[in-house]
BALOBA-1460 file (C-alpha; in Angstrom, 3 decimals):
// residues 102
<rec num="1" residu="m" x="-0.211" y="-0.149" z="0.002"/>
<rec num="2" residu="g" x="1.548" y="3.449" z="-1.020"/>
<rec num="3" residu="y" x="0.745" y="6.446" z="0.956"/>
<rec num="4" residu="t" x="0.721" y="10.141" z="-0.410"/>
<rec num="5" residu="p" x="0.552" y="12.586" z="2.101"/>
<rec num="6" residu="y" x="-0.926" y="14.679" z="0.167"/>
<rec num="7" residu="s" x="-2.914" y="16.136" z="-1.917"/>
<rec num="8" residu="s" x="-3.760" y="19.445" z="-3.136"/>
<rec num="9" residu="g" x="-4.707" y="20.996" z="-6.327"/>
<rec num="10" residu="y" x="-8.418" y="23.221" z="-7.552"/>
<rec num="11" residu="q" x="-11.414" y="21.248" z="-8.369"/>
<rec num="12" residu="r" x="-14.679" y="22.831" z="-10.949"/>
<rec num="13" residu="l" x="-17.910" y="21.708" z="-10.875"/>
<rec num="14" residu="t" x="-20.793" y="22.862" z="-12.507"/>
<rec num="15" residu="t" x="-23.545" y="21.270" z="-10.420"/>
<rec num="16" residu="s" x="-24.136" y="20.581" z="-7.207"/>
<rec num="17" residu="g" x="-21.852" y="17.496" z="-5.594"/>
<rec num="18" residu="v" x="-18.435" y="16.052" z="-3.679"/>
<rec num="19" residu="v" x="-14.403" y="17.405" z="-3.752"/>
<rec num="20" residu="g" x="-12.224" y="16.528" z="-3.571"/>
<rec num="21" residu="d" x="-12.156" y="11.879" z="-1.855"/>
<rec num="22" residu="s" x="-15.442" y="11.647" z="-0.670"/>
<rec num="23" residu="g" x="-15.956" y="11.654" z="2.774"/>
<rec num="24" residu="k" x="-12.417" y="11.847" z="3.665"/>
<rec num="25" residu="p" x="-10.898" y="15.443" z="5.790"/>
<rec num="26" residu="i" x="-10.453" y="17.938" z="3.433"/>
<rec num="27" residu="l" x="-8.708" y="21.306" z="4.251"/>
<rec num="28" residu="i" x="-10.839" y="24.457" z="1.999"/>
<rec num="29" residu="s" x="-7.246" y="27.117" z="1.549"/>
<rec num="30" residu="g" x="-10.267" y="29.473" z="-1.284"/>
<rec num="31" residu="f" x="-12.534" y="29.163" z="-4.132"/>
<rec num="32" residu="a" x="-14.310" y="31.081" z="-6.749"/>
<rec num="33" residu="v" x="-18.414" y="31.495" z="-7.609"/>
<rec num="34" residu="e" x="-19.317" y="31.542" z="-10.976"/>
<rec num="35" residu="c" x="-23.056" y="32.828" z="-11.315"/>
<rec num="36" residu="g" x="-25.045" y="35.380" z="-13.775"/>
<rec num="37" residu="t" x="-26.630" y="36.925" z="-11.134"/>
<rec num="38" residu="a" x="-25.968" y="37.726" z="-7.621"/>
<rec num="39" residu="a" x="-25.716" y="34.324" z="-5.933"/>
<rec num="40" residu="s" x="-24.624" y="32.349" z="-2.231"/>
<rec num="41" residu="p" x="-23.773" y="28.620" z="-2.818"/>
<rec num="42" residu="f" x="-22.879" y="26.589" z="0.188"/>
<rec num="43" residu="l" x="-20.150" y="24.234" z="1.134"/>
<rec num="44" residu="k" x="-20.834" y="22.014" z="2.848"/>
<rec num="45" residu="d" x="-19.472" y="19.359" z="5.222"/>
<rec num="46" residu="g" x="-20.094" y="15.827" z="4.350"/>
<rec num="47" residu="t" x="-21.054" y="14.347" z="1.054"/>
<rec num="48" residu="s" x="-24.394" y="15.529" z="0.010"/>
<rec num="49" residu="a" x="-26.555" y="17.969" z="0.086"/>
<rec num="50" residu="s" x="-28.729" y="16.802" z="3.238"/>
<rec num="51" residu="a" x="-24.887" y="17.505" z="5.200"/>
<rec num="52" residu="t" x="-24.642" y="20.435" z="7.398"/>
<rec num="53" residu="v" x="-23.370" y="24.510" z="5.991"/>
<rec num="54" residu="a" x="-19.307" y="24.978" z="6.619"/>
<rec num="55" residu="l" x="-19.373" y="27.836" z="4.856"/>
<rec num="56" residu="r" x="-21.662" y="30.714" z="2.331"/>
<rec num="57" residu="l" x="-19.155" y="31.445" z="-0.849"/>
<rec num="58" residu="g" x="-20.990" y="34.529" z="-1.842"/>
<rec num="59" residu="p" x="-22.898" y="36.611" z="-2.267"/>
<rec num="60" residu="c" x="-21.032" y="36.153" z="-5.702"/>
<rec num="61" residu="t" x="-21.021" y="40.171" z="-7.792"/>
<rec num="62" residu="a" x="-22.676" y="38.676" z="-11.878"/>
<rec num="63" residu="n" x="-20.166" y="37.415" z="-14.331"/>
<rec num="64" residu="q" x="-17.219" y="37.792" z="-12.052"/>
<rec num="65" residu="g" x="-15.130" y="34.510" z="-10.817"/>
<rec num="66" residu="s" x="-12.325" y="36.356" z="-9.081"/>
<rec num="67" residu="p" x="-10.711" y="33.749" z="-6.200"/>
<rec num="68" residu="n" x="-11.281" y="34.002" z="-2.646"/>
<rec num="69" residu="f" x="-8.101" y="32.582" z="-0.803"/>
<rec num="70" residu="l" x="-8.815" y="31.789" z="3.351"/>
<rec num="71" residu="n" x="-6.572" y="33.526" z="5.748"/>
<rec num="72" residu="v" x="-6.573" y="30.066" z="7.675"/>
<rec num="73" residu="p" x="-7.631" y="26.357" z="5.271"/>
<rec num="74" residu="m" x="-11.073" y="24.914" z="6.986"/>
<rec num="75" residu="m" x="-11.080" y="21.846" z="8.552"/>
<rec num="76" residu="l" x="-14.005" y="19.897" z="6.568"/>
<rec num="77" residu="p" x="-13.747" y="16.355" z="8.471"/>
<rec num="78" residu="n" x="-16.694" y="14.606" z="6.589"/>
<rec num="79" residu="g" x="-15.888" y="15.182" z="3.295"/>
<rec num="80" residu="c" x="-16.715" y="18.312" z="1.387"/>
<rec num="81" residu="y" x="-20.043" y="18.821" z="-0.485"/>
<rec num="82" residu="a" x="-20.612" y="22.279" z="-3.170"/>
<rec num="83" residu="s" x="-24.032" y="22.757" z="-2.961"/>
<rec num="84" residu="f" x="-25.541" y="25.315" z="-5.589"/>
<rec num="85" residu="v" x="-28.050" y="27.714" z="-5.588"/>
<rec num="86" residu="t" x="-30.522" y="29.220" z="-8.574"/>
<rec num="87" residu="n" x="-27.992" y="31.176" z="-10.946"/>
<rec num="88" residu="v" x="-24.214" y="29.899" z="-9.792"/>
<rec num="89" residu="n" x="-22.654" y="28.322" z="-12.611"/>
<rec num="90" residu="a" x="-19.495" y="27.060" z="-11.678"/>
<rec num="91" residu="i" x="-17.536" y="27.236" z="-8.224"/>
<rec num="92" residu="t" x="-13.713" y="25.703" z="-8.089"/>
<rec num="93" residu="v" x="-12.324" y="24.668" z="-5.092"/>
<rec num="94" residu="f" x="-8.654" y="24.788" z="-3.741"/>
<rec num="95" residu="y" x="-8.085" y="22.034" z="-1.457"/>
<rec num="96" residu="i" x="-5.550" y="19.769" z="0.680"/>
<rec num="97" residu="q" x="-6.086" y="16.491" z="1.652"/>
<rec num="98" residu="q" x="-4.360" y="13.496" z="2.691"/>
<rec num="99" residu="s" x="-5.280" y="10.115" z="0.840"/>
<rec num="100" residu="v" x="-3.897" y="6.519" z="0.149"/>
<rec num="101" residu="t" x="-3.679" y="4.825" z="-2.470"/>
<rec num="102" residu="n" x="-3.324" y="0.537" z="-3.596"/>
């Protein structure tokens, strides 16, 4: 079994969904929201739409997708689920996550 200490990068989602490896602890270091009109999507601590809201991403400014980086990464121990709302085109999430590979 190989061990990769950390996997970091970003993931762009165009619909609601899981960020990184599903259900594994993840550190969120930033995000960018692309929307047609002002909207406030969420990041949730878990793997589904019913998970607890951890971070509100907005309100965003229409037609701008500038990145927002957190001063200190936010830990979501149960994984991360990006929850879209009306008028959100895409969410890009920057993250750091431990991973184990076979």
